[in-house]
LOVOTOR-380949 format. One line per 2 residues: number of its first residue (from 1); their letters; for each residue x, y, z of C-alpha. Coordinates in nm, 3 decimals. Each point is the difference from the previous one (the first is absolute). Layout:
# residues N
NUM> a> X,Y,Z | ...
***
This chain:
# residues 108
1> ml> -3.533,-1.721,-4.164 | 0.151,0.165,-0.309
3> re> -0.327,-0.046,-0.187 | -0.188,0.181,0.275
5> fg> 0.220,0.305,-0.043 | 0.009,-0.006,-0.378
7> gg> 0.337,-0.164,-0.037 | -0.059,-0.072,-0.368
9> it> -0.007,-0.380,0.027 | -0.213,-0.134,-0.281
11> gr> -0.158,-0.331,0.085 | 0.311,-0.155,0.157
13> ev> 0.031,-0.091,0.363 | 0.276,0.169,0.194
15> et> 0.192,-0.251,0.203 | 0.223,0.143,0.271
17> gr> 0.076,-0.320,0.183 | -0.029,0.155,0.347
19> ti> -0.284,0.146,0.200 | 0.012,0.338,0.166
21> ae> 0.030,-0.175,0.336 | 0.302,-0.194,-0.128
23> ll> 0.159,0.319,-0.131 | -0.060,0.174,0.333
25> da> 0.143,-0.297,0.187 | 0.309,0.001,-0.221
27> aa> 0.045,0.374,0.055 | -0.036,-0.045,0.376
29> ar> 0.255,-0.282,-0.006 | 0.249,0.219,-0.190
31> rh> -0.061,0.286,0.242 | 0.057,-0.237,0.293
33> vr> 0.330,-0.121,-0.151 | 0.114,0.362,-0.054
35> eq> -0.088,0.085,0.360 | 0.193,-0.301,0.127
37> qe> 0.301,0.093,-0.213 | -0.012,0.357,0.129
39> aa> -0.025,-0.121,0.361 | 0.297,-0.232,-0.057
41> rr> 0.200,0.285,-0.152 | -0.078,0.226,0.298
43> ae> 0.097,-0.275,0.247 | 0.325,-0.060,-0.187
45> eq> 0.081,0.371,0.001 | -0.075,0.023,0.373
47> ar> 0.229,-0.297,0.069 | 0.276,0.160,-0.205
49> re> -0.033,0.328,0.192 | 0.004,-0.186,0.331
51> qe> 0.315,-0.188,-0.105 | 0.159,0.328,-0.105
53> rr> -0.083,0.158,0.338 | 0.161,-0.290,0.187
55> qy> 0.311,0.019,-0.217 | 0.027,0.377,0.051
57> dq> -0.038,-0.041,0.376 | 0.272,-0.267,0.003
59> av> 0.230,0.221,-0.208 | -0.048,0.294,0.237
61> dl> 0.068,-0.223,0.302 | 0.324,-0.122,-0.158
63> lr> 0.105,0.354,-0.090 | -0.062,0.114,0.358
65> dl> 0.228,-0.280,0.122 | 0.265,0.091,-0.258
67> ha> -0.025,0.364,0.102 | 0.052,-0.091,0.365
69> la> 0.305,-0.206,-0.095 | 0.136,0.285,-0.213
71> lr> -0.040,0.238,0.295 | 0.171,-0.244,0.234
73> de> 0.289,-0.067,-0.236 | 0.026,0.363,-0.113
75> ht> -0.077,-0.080,-0.364 | -0.289,0.240,-0.042
77> ga> 0.145,0.152,-0.319 | -0.008,-0.331,-0.184
79> ft> -0.348,-0.077,0.133 | -0.132,0.342,-0.105
81> qr> 0.150,-0.042,-0.346 | -0.165,-0.340,-0.047
83> lt> -0.329,0.125,0.141 | 0.006,0.295,-0.241
85> hl> 0.057,-0.238,-0.291 | -0.283,-0.226,0.120
87> rk> -0.240,0.293,0.035 | 0.082,0.126,-0.351
89> rh> -0.040,-0.346,-0.150 | -0.343,-0.041,0.164
91> qg> -0.126,0.359,-0.019 | -0.302,-0.115,-0.201
93> kp> -0.126,-0.203,0.296 | -0.166,0.256,0.227
95> sl> -0.107,-0.259,0.254 | 0.358,-0.115,0.053
97> ik> 0.134,0.356,0.013 | -0.265,0.092,0.259
99> rl> 0.099,-0.298,0.215 | 0.366,0.102,-0.023
101> nd> -0.088,0.357,0.095 | -0.222,-0.113,0.288
103> ag> 0.286,-0.213,0.130 | 0.237,0.296,-0.011
105> lt> 0.203,-0.160,-0.276 | 0.070,0.312,-0.200
107> ae> 0.311,0.046,-0.207 | 0.095,0.330,0.161
***
């Protein structure tokens, strides 16, 4: 092929070892592996987000129960202080903060 396009080969045969079809097959196989790896990464990320959602929901449920107990036992000051600390510590988690807000668990 190089000779056809003036590759400068002088009388020697060029030996590549693989045909174009083999090269294309190898490229397709690599592409397939990359696609599978990307699909696995997306599935793993989705599972992690789902786990996080369940944990946030459980945390909010527990905090609702603790809030009810604090109201009953007249310990709302201590609960509010701990909730404020929790919100500050997790302020970089907008999904959790939204769940707390939606549940009425504000630190005010």
